[in-house]
N, C-alpha and C positions, 0 to 999 in steps of 0.2 A: 203782806208785801205783795203788790199787784206787778206782774211781770208781763210786759207787752210783747208777746211772741211774734206779732206782725213785725215790728221794728227789728226784732233780732234776726228774722228770716231775710229782711231787706239788707241788713248789714252783711249777712253771710252771703247773699248775692253779690253785693257790691265787692266784697273781698275775693270772691272767686273770680270776679271778672278784671279786678285791678291787678292782682298778683302777676299775671303773664305780662302785663305792661311794665311793672316794676322790675321784674326778672329781665326783661328785654332791654330796657334803658340800662340796667346794671351790667349787662353783658356788652353792650356798645361802650360804655364808659370803661370797664375794665380791659376791654380790648385795646383801648388806645392809652391806658395808663403806663407811665415809663419805667415801672418796676418789674423785676424778674418774677415770672409766675402769673402775671396778670392776664395773659391771654388764656391760661388754664383756668383762671377764676371765672373769665368771661365765658369760657366754654361750659362750664358747670352751670353758671346762672342762665345760659341759653338753653341747656337742655332741661333745666328745672322750669324755665318759663314755657317751653314747648310743651312738657308734659301737662303743665297746669292749663294752658289752653286747650289741649285736646280734651282734657278731663272736663272742663267747663263747658265745651261745645258739645260734648255727648250728653251732659246732663241737662242740655237745653237752654243754657244761657246764650243770649245773642246780643249784638250791639256793636257799636262803633269802636268802643274802647277795646273790646275782646279782639277785634279784627286788627286794630292798630298794635295792640300787644303781641298778637300772633305775628304780625309783620316785623316788629322790632326783635322778637326772639330769632326770627329766620335771618335777619341781617346780622345780629349779633354772633349767631352760630356760624354763619358763613364767613364773616370776618376773622373770627378767632381760629376757625380751621384753616384759613388760608395763611393767616400769620403763623400758626404753628408749623404747617407744612413748609412755608418759606424758611422758618427759623431752623427746623430740623435738616433742610437740604443745604441751604446756602449759609445761613448765619452760624450753624455750628462749626462748618469748615472755616469760616472767615474768622471766627473767635479763636479757634485753635491756632490758626496761622498768625494771628496778632499776638497771642500769648505765649505759645511755644515755639513759634518760628518754623513750624512743619509745614 
């Protein structure tokens, strides 16, 4: 059985570069999803993408896809954090007022 290690190394590099992009897009999508807890899932995906982008950059991987993935994770993290802060400050009190009349 002949295994080509060069192709496996290329696949490993592509995966390390593409994962931050996938997590960044997922964080943006989950931020805007209309179900409860989606902003938290977006926050988790954003943090995972941010960590993957930093690890890939420190290992010497460069390229446009990595930069775009890093930008997507930053945008997803910012949106999810803003949404969660607004929900905890305004949305929680509005939902209590609508549900309980307090």
